[in-house]
VEXDREN-2710 file (C-alpha; in Angstrom, 1 decimal):
% VEXDREN-2710
k/r/px/py/pz
1/MET/0.0/0.0/0.0
2/ALA/1.4/3.4/-1.0
3/ASN/2.2/6.0/1.7
4/GLN/1.0/9.6/1.5
5/VAL/4.0/12.0/1.0
6/ASN/4.1/15.7/0.3
7/ILE/6.5/15.5/-2.6
8/THR/5.3/15.8/-6.2
9/PRO/7.9/15.0/-8.9
10/LEU/8.0/17.0/-12.1
11/GLY/7.8/15.9/-15.7
12/ASP/8.4/12.2/-16.3
13/ARG/9.9/11.6/-12.8
14/VAL/8.7/9.1/-10.2
15/LEU/9.1/9.2/-6.4
16/VAL/9.9/5.8/-5.0
17/LYS/10.7/4.5/-1.5
18/PRO/13.4/1.8/-1.5
19/VAL/12.2/-1.5/0.0
20/THR/14.8/-2.8/2.4
21/ALA/15.5/-6.4/3.2
22/ASP/15.5/-7.8/6.7
23/GLU/18.3/-6.5/8.9
24/GLU/19.4/-10.0/9.9
25/VAL/20.4/-12.9/7.8
26/LYS/20.4/-16.7/8.5
27/GLY/22.6/-17.6/11.4
28/GLY/21.8/-14.3/13.3
29/ILE/24.5/-12.3/11.7
30/ILE/23.7/-8.6/11.6
31/ILE/25.0/-6.7/8.6
32/PRO/26.1/-3.1/9.3
33/ASP/24.6/-0.4/7.2
34/THR/28.0/0.4/5.7
35/ALA/28.2/-3.1/4.2
36/LYS/24.7/-3.3/2.8
37/GLU/24.1/-2.9/-0.9
38/LYS/21.7/-0.2/-2.1
39/PRO/18.2/-1.7/-2.5
40/THR/17.1/-2.2/-6.1
41/THR/13.4/-2.8/-5.3
42/ALA/11.2/0.1/-4.5
43/GLU/7.5/1.1/-4.1
44/VAL/6.1/3.9/-6.3
45/LEU/4.7/6.7/-4.1
46/ALA/4.0/9.5/-6.6
47/LEU/4.1/10.2/-10.3
48/GLY/5.3/13.4/-12.0
49/THR/3.2/16.1/-13.6
50/GLY/3.1/14.1/-16.9
51/LYS/5.0/16.4/-19.2
52/LYS/8.1/15.5/-21.2
53/ASP/9.6/17.8/-23.8
54/GLY/6.3/19.9/-23.8
55/GLU/4.2/16.9/-24.6
56/ASP/1.8/14.9/-22.4
57/TYR/3.5/11.8/-20.9
58/ASN/1.6/8.6/-20.0
59/PHE/3.3/6.6/-17.2
60/THR/3.6/2.9/-17.5
61/VAL/3.9/2.5/-13.7
62/LYS/1.3/3.5/-11.2
63/VAL/1.3/4.5/-7.5
64/GLY/1.6/1.4/-5.4
65/ASP/3.6/-0.7/-7.9
66/ARG/6.8/-2.5/-6.8
67/VAL/9.5/-1.8/-9.2
68/ILE/13.1/-2.7/-9.9
69/ILE/15.3/0.4/-10.2
70/SER/18.8/0.9/-11.4
71/LYS/21.3/0.4/-8.6
72/TYR/22.8/3.9/-8.9
73/GLY/19.9/5.6/-10.7
74/GLY/18.0/8.6/-9.5
75/THR/18.5/11.2/-6.8
76/PRO/18.3/10.3/-3.1
77/VAL/16.0/12.6/-1.1
78/LYS/15.5/12.7/2.6
79/TYR/12.2/14.3/3.8
80/ASP/10.9/14.0/7.4
81/ASN/13.8/11.6/8.2
82/VAL/12.6/9.1/5.5
83/GLU/14.8/8.2/2.5
84/TYR/13.2/8.5/-1.0
85/THR/14.5/8.4/-4.5
86/ILE/13.4/10.6/-7.4
87/LEU/14.1/9.1/-10.8
88/ARG/13.0/9.2/-14.4
89/GLU/10.6/6.5/-15.4
90/ASP/13.2/5.4/-17.9
91/ASP/15.5/4.4/-15.0
92/ILE/12.9/1.9/-13.8
93/LEU/13.9/-1.5/-15.1
94/GLY/10.8/-3.5/-14.5
95/ILE/7.6/-3.9/-12.4
96/VAL/7.5/-6.8/-9.9
97/GLY/4.4/-9.0/-9.9
END
């Protein structure tokens, strides 16, 4: 389920929240934040204004979709102590499910 957030991306951009894996792995080993890889799965929270190069833009993804994003794609944004990423829809590699 999508969360309400007061950020509206512009143009063909999408606001996503990375989905983190469990903090612990089998055997009870805790992985420190510095050793974790950046998540590549995210939830779509908001879509842009729908304009690209002056033309109307129709998004393929919708709010609530789980998507696979490029590992180093987008711009990280911290708002109200929550980490988000704003990226172009072209940086979304696929929809999960």
